[in-house]
C-alpha positions as YAML, in Angstrom:
chain: A
units: angstrom
residues:
- id: 1
  name: MET
  ca: [100.82, -7.92, 104.94]
- id: 2
  name: PRO
  ca: [101.73, -4.36, 105.78]
- id: 3
  name: THR
  ca: [98.73, -2.28, 107.11]
- id: 4
  name: PRO
  ca: [96.92, -0.82, 104.14]
- id: 5
  name: HIS
  ca: [97.27, 3.17, 104.46]
- id: 6
  name: SER
  ca: [93.33, 4.30, 104.54]
- id: 7
  name: ALA
  ca: [93.47, 1.63, 108.14]
- id: 8
  name: LEU
  ca: [96.62, 3.51, 109.68]
- id: 9
  name: PRO
  ca: [95.39, 4.38, 113.30]
- id: 10
  name: ILE
  ca: [94.99, 8.32, 114.71]
- id: 11
  name: ARG
  ca: [96.51, 8.94, 117.87]
- id: 12
  name: ARG
  ca: [96.80, 11.86, 120.19]
- id: 13
  name: LEU
  ca: [100.25, 13.59, 120.30]
- id: 14
  name: THR
  ca: [101.49, 15.22, 122.99]
- id: 15
  name: LEU
  ca: [105.34, 17.26, 123.34]
- id: 16
  name: ALA
  ca: [106.80, 13.87, 122.87]
- id: 17
  name: ASP
  ca: [106.26, 14.53, 119.33]
- id: 18
  name: LEU
  ca: [107.59, 18.00, 118.81]
- id: 19
  name: THR
  ca: [110.37, 16.63, 116.78]
- id: 20
  name: ALA
  ca: [108.63, 14.95, 114.74]
- id: 21
  name: CYS
  ca: [105.84, 17.41, 114.02]
- id: 22
  name: ALA
  ca: [108.54, 19.75, 112.90]
- id: 23
  name: ASP
  ca: [110.23, 17.23, 110.68]
- id: 24
  name: LEU
  ca: [107.13, 17.03, 108.70]
- id: 25
  name: ALA
  ca: [106.59, 21.11, 108.32]
- id: 26
  name: GLU
  ca: [110.02, 21.27, 107.28]
- id: 27
  name: GLU
  ca: [109.57, 18.26, 104.97]
- id: 28
  name: ARG
  ca: [106.35, 20.07, 102.99]
- id: 29
  name: GLY
  ca: [107.93, 23.39, 103.17]
- id: 30
  name: TRP
  ca: [106.95, 24.93, 106.28]
- id: 31
  name: ALA
  ca: [109.41, 26.43, 108.98]
- id: 32
  name: ARG
  ca: [110.27, 23.80, 111.24]
- id: 33
  name: GLU
  ca: [108.90, 26.69, 114.31]
- id: 34
  name: GLU
  ca: [109.75, 24.04, 117.55]
- id: 35
  name: HIS
  ca: [108.62, 27.03, 119.64]
- id: 36
  name: ARG
  ca: [104.95, 27.55, 118.38]
- id: 37
  name: TRP
  ca: [104.45, 23.82, 118.06]
- id: 38
  name: GLY
  ca: [105.30, 23.32, 121.75]
- id: 39
  name: LEU
  ca: [101.87, 25.75, 122.65]
- id: 40
  name: LEU
  ca: [100.54, 23.88, 119.87]
- id: 41
  name: LEU
  ca: [100.58, 20.80, 121.64]
- id: 42
  name: ALA
  ca: [100.58, 21.99, 125.11]
- id: 43
  name: ALA
  ca: [97.62, 24.17, 124.97]
- id: 44
  name: GLY
  ca: [96.03, 22.38, 121.91]
- id: 45
  name: THR
  ca: [95.01, 19.11, 120.56]
- id: 46
  name: GLY
  ca: [97.34, 17.32, 117.91]
- id: 47
  name: TYR
  ca: [96.41, 14.14, 116.00]
- id: 48
  name: GLY
  ca: [98.61, 12.22, 113.81]
- id: 49
  name: ILE
  ca: [99.26, 9.12, 112.01]
- id: 50
  name: ASP
  ca: [102.36, 7.25, 112.78]
- id: 51
  name: ALA
  ca: [104.65, 6.11, 109.35]
- id: 52
  name: PRO
  ca: [104.34, 2.52, 108.44]
- id: 53
  name: GLU
  ca: [108.17, 2.20, 108.16]
- id: 54
  name: GLY
  ca: [108.03, 3.68, 111.61]
- id: 55
  name: LYS
  ca: [110.32, 6.70, 110.57]
- id: 56
  name: GLY
  ca: [108.35, 9.92, 111.74]
- id: 57
  name: LEU
  ca: [104.53, 11.11, 110.81]
- id: 58
  name: ALA
  ca: [102.81, 10.04, 107.84]
- id: 59
  name: ALA
  ca: [100.49, 13.08, 108.82]
- id: 60
  name: MET
  ca: [98.89, 15.00, 111.58]
- id: 61
  name: CYS
  ca: [97.07, 18.27, 112.59]
- id: 62
  name: VAL
  ca: [95.98, 20.13, 115.67]
- id: 63
  name: THR
  ca: [92.52, 21.63, 117.18]
- id: 64
  name: THR
  ca: [92.21, 24.31, 119.87]
- id: 65
  name: SER
  ca: [89.10, 24.04, 121.41]
- id: 66
  name: TYR
  ca: [87.37, 27.22, 123.11]
- id: 67
  name: GLY
  ca: [84.52, 25.40, 124.34]
- id: 68
  name: PRO
  ca: [81.43, 24.58, 122.67]
- id: 69
  name: ALA
  ca: [81.33, 28.14, 120.99]
- id: 70
  name: LEU
  ca: [84.48, 27.53, 118.31]
- id: 71
  name: THR
  ca: [87.36, 25.32, 117.64]
- id: 72
  name: THR
  ca: [90.27, 26.06, 115.46]
- id: 73
  name: LEU
  ca: [92.21, 23.54, 113.24]
- id: 74
  name: GLY
  ca: [95.64, 24.15, 111.80]
- id: 75
  name: MET
  ca: [98.70, 22.78, 110.57]
- id: 76
  name: MET
  ca: [97.20, 20.04, 108.71]
- id: 77
  name: ILE
  ca: [100.06, 18.22, 106.83]
- id: 78
  name: VAL
  ca: [100.38, 14.88, 105.01]
- id: 79
  name: ALA
  ca: [103.89, 13.40, 104.13]
- id: 80
  name: GLY
  ca: [104.79, 14.38, 100.64]
- id: 81
  name: ARG
  ca: [105.14, 10.35, 99.99]
- id: 82
  name: TYR
  ca: [101.57, 9.52, 101.27]
- id: 83
  name: GLY
  ca: [99.53, 12.37, 99.83]
- id: 84
  name: ARG
  ca: [96.47, 11.67, 97.93]
- id: 85
  name: GLN
  ca: [96.07, 8.27, 99.75]
- id: 86
  name: GLY
  ca: [92.93, 9.92, 101.93]
- id: 87
  name: LEU
  ca: [94.96, 10.80, 104.98]
- id: 88
  name: GLY
  ca: [94.16, 13.99, 105.26]
- id: 89
  name: ARG
  ca: [90.81, 13.49, 104.75]
- id: 90
  name: ARG
  ca: [90.69, 10.94, 107.54]
- id: 91
  name: LEU
  ca: [92.38, 13.03, 110.23]
- id: 92
  name: LEU
  ca: [89.98, 16.19, 109.45]
- id: 93
  name: THR
  ca: [86.77, 13.48, 109.76]
- id: 94
  name: HIS
  ca: [88.39, 12.39, 113.24]
- id: 95
  name: ALA
  ca: [89.18, 16.06, 114.32]
- id: 96
  name: MET
  ca: [85.62, 17.39, 113.36]
- id: 97
  name: HIS
  ca: [84.09, 13.70, 115.13]
- id: 98
  name: GLU
  ca: [85.46, 14.34, 118.32]
- id: 99
  name: ALA
  ca: [84.46, 18.51, 118.64]
- id: 100
  name: GLY
  ca: [81.11, 16.84, 118.21]
- id: 101
  name: ASP
  ca: [78.72, 19.69, 116.88]
- id: 102
  name: THR
  ca: [81.18, 22.97, 117.56]
- id: 103
  name: PRO
  ca: [81.71, 25.03, 115.29]
- id: 104
  name: PHE
  ca: [85.23, 25.16, 113.32]
- id: 105
  name: ALA
  ca: [87.31, 27.61, 111.41]
- id: 106
  name: LEU
  ca: [90.56, 27.47, 109.83]
- id: 107
  name: TYR
  ca: [92.98, 29.49, 107.86]
- id: 108
  name: ALA
  ca: [93.16, 27.01, 104.41]
- id: 109
  name: THR
  ca: [95.42, 27.35, 101.67]
- id: 110
  name: ALA
  ca: [94.94, 27.16, 98.13]
- id: 111
  name: GLN
  ca: [96.04, 23.02, 98.32]
- id: 112
  name: GLY
  ca: [93.77, 22.64, 101.08]
- id: 113
  name: ARG
  ca: [90.82, 24.15, 100.37]
- id: 114
  name: PRO
  ca: [89.14, 21.99, 97.81]
- id: 115
  name: LEU
  ca: [88.91, 19.32, 101.01]
- id: 116
  name: TYR
  ca: [87.93, 21.71, 103.37]
- id: 117
  name: GLU
  ca: [84.86, 22.80, 100.38]
- id: 118
  name: GLN
  ca: [84.04, 19.36, 100.52]
- id: 119
  name: LEU
  ca: [83.77, 18.82, 104.41]
- id: 120
  name: GLY
  ca: [81.14, 21.77, 104.44]
- id: 121
  name: PHE
  ca: [83.30, 24.78, 105.03]
- id: 122
  name: THR
  ca: [83.06, 28.07, 103.74]
- id: 123
  name: ALA
  ca: [85.27, 30.90, 102.97]
- id: 124
  name: VAL
  ca: [84.35, 33.73, 104.77]
- id: 125
  name: GLY
  ca: [87.27, 36.30, 104.18]
- id: 126
  name: ASP
  ca: [91.42, 36.68, 103.77]
- id: 127
  name: THR
  ca: [94.56, 36.87, 105.45]
- id: 128
  name: HIS
  ca: [97.83, 38.03, 104.06]
- id: 129
  name: THR
  ca: [100.84, 37.63, 105.45]
- id: 130
  name: VAL
  ca: [103.43, 40.40, 105.16]
- id: 131
  name: ARG
  ca: [107.29, 40.02, 105.73]
- id: 132
  name: GLY
  ca: [110.37, 42.35, 106.36]
- id: 133
  name: HIS
  ca: [112.58, 44.00, 107.91]
- id: 134
  name: PHE
  ca: [110.37, 47.18, 109.31]
- id: 135
  name: ARG
  ca: [111.58, 50.94, 108.96]
- id: 136
  name: SER
  ca: [110.08, 53.90, 110.35]
- id: 137
  name: PRO
  ca: [108.97, 56.43, 107.04]
- id: 138
  name: GLU
  ca: [109.28, 59.64, 107.26]
- id: 139
  name: GLN
  ca: [106.26, 60.99, 107.70]
- id: 140
  name: PRO
  ca: [104.49, 63.43, 111.24]
- id: 141
  name: PRO
  ca: [103.16, 60.98, 113.87]
- id: 142
  name: ALA
  ca: [99.38, 61.32, 113.39]
- id: 143
  name: ALA
  ca: [99.78, 59.86, 109.69]
- id: 144
  name: THR
  ca: [102.23, 56.56, 111.61]
- id: 145
  name: GLY
  ca: [100.14, 56.43, 114.25]
- id: 146
  name: GLY
  ca: [102.88, 57.96, 116.52]
- id: 147
  name: THR
  ca: [100.07, 59.74, 118.76]
- id: 148
  name: ALA
  ca: [99.32, 55.79, 120.29]
- id: 149
  name: THR
  ca: [100.92, 55.46, 123.90]
- id: 150
  name: THR
  ca: [102.44, 51.95, 124.26]
- id: 151
  name: ARG
  ca: [104.67, 50.24, 126.65]
- id: 152
  name: PRO
  ca: [105.52, 46.96, 128.40]
- id: 153
  name: ALA
  ca: [102.84, 44.52, 129.44]
- id: 154
  name: THR
  ca: [102.92, 43.67, 133.44]
- id: 155
  name: ALA
  ca: [101.23, 40.76, 135.26]
- id: 156
  name: ASP
  ca: [99.10, 43.69, 136.28]
- id: 157
  name: ASP
  ca: [97.79, 43.98, 133.42]
- id: 158
  name: LEU
  ca: [96.27, 40.39, 132.71]
- id: 159
  name: SER
  ca: [92.49, 40.86, 133.76]
- id: 160
  name: ALA
  ca: [92.29, 43.90, 131.51]
- id: 161
  name: LEU
  ca: [93.64, 42.10, 128.76]
- id: 162
  name: VAL
  ca: [91.56, 38.85, 129.07]
- id: 163
  name: ARG
  ca: [88.59, 41.14, 129.45]
- id: 164
  name: LEU
  ca: [89.43, 43.32, 125.97]
- id: 165
  name: ASP
  ca: [90.22, 39.76, 124.37]
- id: 166
  name: ASN
  ca: [87.22, 38.59, 125.23]
- id: 167
  name: GLU
  ca: [85.53, 41.48, 124.04]
- id: 168
  name: VAL
  ca: [87.18, 41.70, 120.49]
- id: 169
  name: PHE
  ca: [87.38, 37.71, 120.12]
- id: 170
  name: GLY
  ca: [84.09, 36.96, 120.82]
- id: 171
  name: ILE
  ca: [84.94, 33.81, 123.46]
- id: 172
  name: ASP
  ca: [86.93, 33.50, 126.37]
- id: 173
  name: ARG
  ca: [90.33, 32.13, 125.68]
- id: 174
  name: THR
  ca: [92.01, 33.09, 129.18]
- id: 175
  name: HIS
  ca: [93.82, 29.33, 128.91]
- id: 176
  name: LEU
  ca: [95.91, 30.98, 126.00]
- id: 177
  name: LEU
  ca: [96.25, 34.57, 127.10]
- id: 178
  name: ALA
  ca: [98.07, 33.20, 130.40]
- id: 179
  name: ARG
  ca: [100.49, 31.58, 128.38]
- id: 180
  name: LEU
  ca: [101.65, 34.63, 126.10]
- id: 181
  name: PRO
  ca: [103.92, 36.34, 128.71]
- id: 182
  name: SER
  ca: [105.73, 32.84, 128.70]
- id: 183
  name: PHE
  ca: [105.73, 31.91, 124.86]
- id: 184
  name: THR
  ca: [106.50, 35.57, 123.27]
- id: 185
  name: ASP
  ca: [109.80, 37.34, 123.88]
- id: 186
  name: ARG
  ca: [107.98, 40.50, 124.63]
- id: 187
  name: LEU
  ca: [104.40, 41.70, 124.75]
- id: 188
  name: ARG
  ca: [103.29, 45.25, 125.32]
- id: 189
  name: VAL
  ca: [99.92, 47.51, 125.38]
- id: 190
  name: ALA
  ca: [98.26, 50.46, 124.10]
- id: 191
  name: GLU
  ca: [96.89, 53.01, 126.38]
- id: 192
  name: ASN
  ca: [94.22, 55.56, 126.61]
- id: 193
  name: GLY
  ca: [94.68, 56.96, 129.75]
- id: 194
  name: THR
  ca: [94.25, 54.51, 131.81]
- id: 195
  name: THR
  ca: [92.33, 52.11, 129.77]
- id: 196
  name: ILE
  ca: [94.26, 49.57, 127.78]
- id: 197
  name: THR
  ca: [92.86, 49.66, 123.85]
- id: 198
  name: GLY
  ca: [95.30, 47.21, 122.48]
- id: 199
  name: TYR
  ca: [98.14, 44.59, 123.20]
- id: 200
  name: ALA
  ca: [100.59, 42.50, 120.68]
- id: 201
  name: GLY
  ca: [103.15, 40.23, 121.03]
- id: 202
  name: ILE
  ca: [106.40, 39.32, 119.51]
- id: 203
  name: TRP
  ca: [107.79, 35.68, 119.02]
- id: 204
  name: PRO
  ca: [111.13, 34.21, 117.63]
- id: 205
  name: SER
  ca: [110.18, 31.84, 114.00]
- id: 206
  name: THR
  ca: [112.69, 30.15, 112.07]
- id: 207
  name: SER
  ca: [113.60, 32.97, 109.71]
- id: 208
  name: SER
  ca: [111.49, 36.45, 111.33]
- id: 209
  name: ASP
  ca: [110.07, 37.43, 114.34]
- id: 210
  name: VAL
  ca: [106.29, 36.69, 114.56]
- id: 211
  name: ILE
  ca: [104.34, 39.87, 116.10]
- id: 212
  name: ALA
  ca: [101.26, 38.32, 117.01]
- id: 213
  name: PRO
  ca: [98.34, 38.09, 118.46]
- id: 214
  name: LEU
  ca: [97.42, 41.77, 117.82]
- id: 215
  name: ILE
  ca: [94.57, 43.19, 118.68]
- id: 216
  name: ALA
  ca: [94.06, 47.33, 118.87]
- id: 217
  name: GLN
  ca: [91.38, 49.32, 119.18]
- id: 218
  name: ASP
  ca: [92.23, 51.59, 115.88]
- id: 219
  name: THR
  ca: [94.86, 51.34, 112.81]
- id: 220
  name: ASP
  ca: [96.41, 53.60, 114.23]
- id: 221
  name: THR
  ca: [97.08, 52.23, 117.75]
- id: 222
  name: ALA
  ca: [97.89, 48.77, 115.50]
- id: 223
  name: TYR
  ca: [100.62, 50.61, 113.84]
- id: 224
  name: ALA
  ca: [102.16, 51.91, 117.24]
- id: 225
  name: LEU
  ca: [102.36, 48.19, 118.45]
- id: 226
  name: ILE
  ca: [104.09, 46.83, 116.04]
- id: 227
  name: ARG
  ca: [106.23, 49.42, 115.12]
- id: 228
  name: SER
  ca: [107.11, 49.60, 119.50]
- id: 229
  name: LEU
  ca: [107.85, 45.57, 118.96]
- id: 230
  name: ALA
  ca: [110.02, 45.61, 115.30]
- id: 231
  name: ALA
  ca: [112.12, 48.61, 117.13]
- id: 232
  name: GLU
  ca: [113.35, 45.99, 119.46]
- id: 233
  name: THR
  ca: [114.70, 43.23, 117.31]
- id: 234
  name: ASP
  ca: [117.13, 43.23, 113.75]
- id: 235
  name: ARG
  ca: [115.62, 40.58, 112.43]
- id: 236
  name: SER
  ca: [113.05, 41.01, 109.48]
- id: 237
  name: VAL
  ca: [108.82, 40.82, 111.17]
- id: 238
  name: ARG
  ca: [106.33, 38.47, 110.43]
- id: 239
  name: LEU
  ca: [102.87, 39.09, 110.13]
- id: 240
  name: ASP
  ca: [99.68, 37.73, 109.57]
- id: 241
  name: LEU
  ca: [96.79, 40.00, 108.73]
- id: 242
  name: ASP
  ca: [92.75, 39.82, 108.19]
- id: 243
  name: ALA
  ca: [92.67, 41.76, 104.55]
- id: 244
  name: ARG
  ca: [90.03, 43.72, 105.10]
- id: 245
  name: HIS
  ca: [92.69, 45.97, 107.38]
- id: 246
  name: THR
  ca: [93.76, 47.25, 104.02]
- id: 247
  name: ASP
  ca: [95.37, 51.01, 105.81]
- id: 248
  name: LEU
  ca: [97.67, 49.16, 107.80]
- id: 249
  name: LEU
  ca: [98.54, 46.52, 105.04]
- id: 250
  name: ASP
  ca: [99.63, 49.74, 103.09]
- id: 251
  name: ARG
  ca: [101.37, 51.46, 106.13]
- id: 252
  name: LEU
  ca: [103.24, 48.33, 106.23]
- id: 253
  name: LYS
  ca: [104.11, 47.91, 103.13]
- id: 254
  name: HIS
  ca: [105.59, 51.74, 103.11]
- id: 255
  name: SER
  ca: [107.51, 50.06, 105.96]
- id: 256
  name: GLY
  ca: [108.78, 47.69, 104.46]
- id: 257
  name: LEU
  ca: [107.15, 44.87, 104.58]
- id: 258
  name: ASP
  ca: [106.09, 43.08, 101.57]
- id: 259
  name: LEU
  ca: [103.34, 40.86, 100.96]
- id: 260
  name: ILE
  ca: [104.79, 36.70, 100.81]
- id: 261
  name: SER
  ca: [101.24, 34.92, 100.64]
- id: 262
  name: SER
  ca: [97.66, 34.21, 101.53]
- id: 263
  name: THR
  ca: [95.25, 32.27, 102.77]
- id: 264
  name: THR
  ca: [91.67, 31.95, 103.14]
- id: 265
  name: THR
  ca: [89.42, 32.13, 106.57]
- id: 266
  name: MET
  ca: [86.70, 29.29, 106.13]
- id: 267
  name: THR
  ca: [84.44, 28.66, 108.74]
- id: 268
  name: ARG
  ca: [81.63, 26.00, 109.36]
- id: 269
  name: GLY
  ca: [78.56, 25.66, 111.34]
- id: 270
  name: ILE
  ca: [78.80, 29.85, 111.47]
- id: 271
  name: PRO
  ca: [78.10, 32.13, 109.01]
- id: 272
  name: HIS
  ca: [81.79, 34.48, 110.20]
- id: 273
  name: LEU
  ca: [84.38, 34.01, 112.54]
- id: 274
  name: PRO
  ca: [82.87, 35.52, 115.71]
- id: 275
  name: GLY
  ca: [83.99, 38.90, 117.54]
- id: 276
  name: ASP
  ca: [84.86, 42.44, 116.45]
- id: 277
  name: TRP
  ca: [87.08, 41.95, 113.24]
- id: 278
  name: THR
  ca: [87.52, 45.67, 113.04]
- id: 279
  name: ARG
  ca: [89.84, 45.38, 116.59]
- id: 280
  name: ARG
  ca: [91.42, 41.92, 115.70]
- id: 281
  name: PHE
  ca: [94.15, 42.27, 113.38]
- id: 282
  name: ALA
  ca: [96.03, 39.35, 113.54]
- id: 283
  name: PRO
  ca: [95.46, 36.12, 114.89]
- id: 284
  name: LEU
  ca: [98.35, 34.40, 117.58]
- id: 285
  name: ASN
  ca: [99.17, 32.16, 114.40]
- id: 286
  name: LEU
  ca: [97.00, 30.76, 111.66]
- id: 287
  name: ALA
  ca: [96.79, 27.40, 113.55]
- id: 288
  name: MET
  ca: [94.99, 28.82, 116.24]
- id: 289
  name: GLY
  ca: [93.26, 32.17, 115.57]
...
């Protein structure tokens, strides 16, 4: 007799599963983003359930650990033919069990939010995704962040970036920052004198270039980093922005970017995300925080 779907084993995913992960994402209408999957599976922990007919994955998710302070969860996807059979709940429960008492955070779609709420997650905010071909509006530099100074990041900047990121994110994620130079196409920093006050990277997705992560001391600095990175690509750009940064969202709308979707920021075991949200504009990606 065939194995019931509720009893299909859960296994760890590896880089060898990259294509299968991208295939399942594409099947459900998500971008393939094989470049991002390479980072997710290398820096995080993937869990999957193999399709019983031996063709690809029936379900998957990825967690990223930041030690005992936080685990993020993302890329929860169940193949359409196995929907509403409890596979998503099994994966989530397994991932939470593996993380023990560690607090969790995730970015939920409207479709996934009910399940997360049933498992004890609470909504703590929203994230807006904007996309478009960036154009600098005809405004004085002071109104568009033109006074901020940005430049390409160098290897000598890494220690300063780690210090700034730890302060803003609230948790040490050196293991991710060390991968940014190879993961991003370009990485830029903002400076005030000799002090680094922000940084951002840009990396390729299927239909656009993603500007992320984005950390900056204020809106002007964030906008300057975005503008400097967008100026070097002919493709549309995409950002996932904390919805509380309304001034930056307005500027980006005037610069040709449109709101395309929103997700709900949710936590379990902590009342809100750690760190300083006023300087945390965009996560590395919605699967990793």
